[in-house]
C-alpha positions, 0 to 999 in steps of 0.5 A: 863265759866258761872257756872264754878268755877274761881279764880285768882292767886294773886301775888302782891298787889292783895294778900291784902284782903282789896285791892281785896275787894275794887276792887271786891266790897265785903269782900274777905275771907282770901286768901289761899296761892298757888304757881306757878311752872314754872314762876318767879316774877320780877319788869317788869310791866311798867306804863307810868306815864305821859300818864296813868290814874294816875300820881304820883310826887316825894314827895321830890321835885315834879318831875314826873318820866316818868315810874313806875314799878310794879310786873309781872309774866314771864314764866320761866321753869328754874326758881328755887323756884316758886313764892308764891301767893294767890288764890281768888275765883271770879265770871265771873263778878268779873273777869271783874272788875279785868280786869279794875284794871289790865288794863296793863295786859292780863288775862292768864289761869294758871290752870295747873301750880298752886300748893297748895291753893285748886287749884283743887277746881277751873275749871279755875285759871288765873293770870294777865301778862304784855301786851307785850307793857307794859312789860320791860325786862330792866327798861326804863330810869327814872323808879322808884317803888312807896314805897306805892306799895312796902309796900302794897305788903309786908304787904299782904304777911305778913298777908297771913300767917307764912313764906309767906313774907319771901317766897315772898322776896326769890322768887322775883327778887331784885327791879332794880330801886330806890323805892321812896315816891310819891304823886298822882298829876293827877287822872282819876282812874276808880272806884275800882282801887288802888289810893295809887300807 
């Protein structure tokens, strides 16, 4: 892929230009809205809160949930409205930095699926999809969503442009678990990775 033009289709917290910039180590120009027909967005990425690089506790009482859920893309040719997101141009080295951030996901080519966002300007467009062992078709017992993550995603789509937040809400399956305020209590987070969720 050396010399080829690459982009990532961001569909969650990576839509946030400041969050993407933190990982990439450079300013990120305003992302370009795009869509991904043939896919759906669900809360089906599962992180083991007890055994991963970061552990969060509930802000209310200090209890430590066993799992946190995040957004994921799943191929679904029968899905209605396709999820919206943003295309971010990246280099090969930057894609490798994103691999570290998205450690629970596989990098999947979606070049032929993307619409809008100037997708034709790129040789390859990829997205991050939950690894099979991190995919939770049904949330495990005790799973929750970090409220800071949910807020960051909504803020990112609100900043993406007029109507993008409403479109995000319309093309995301309802959250199947409780959304909780949480605090970081154990940290082995690699540089460039989010610390708030």
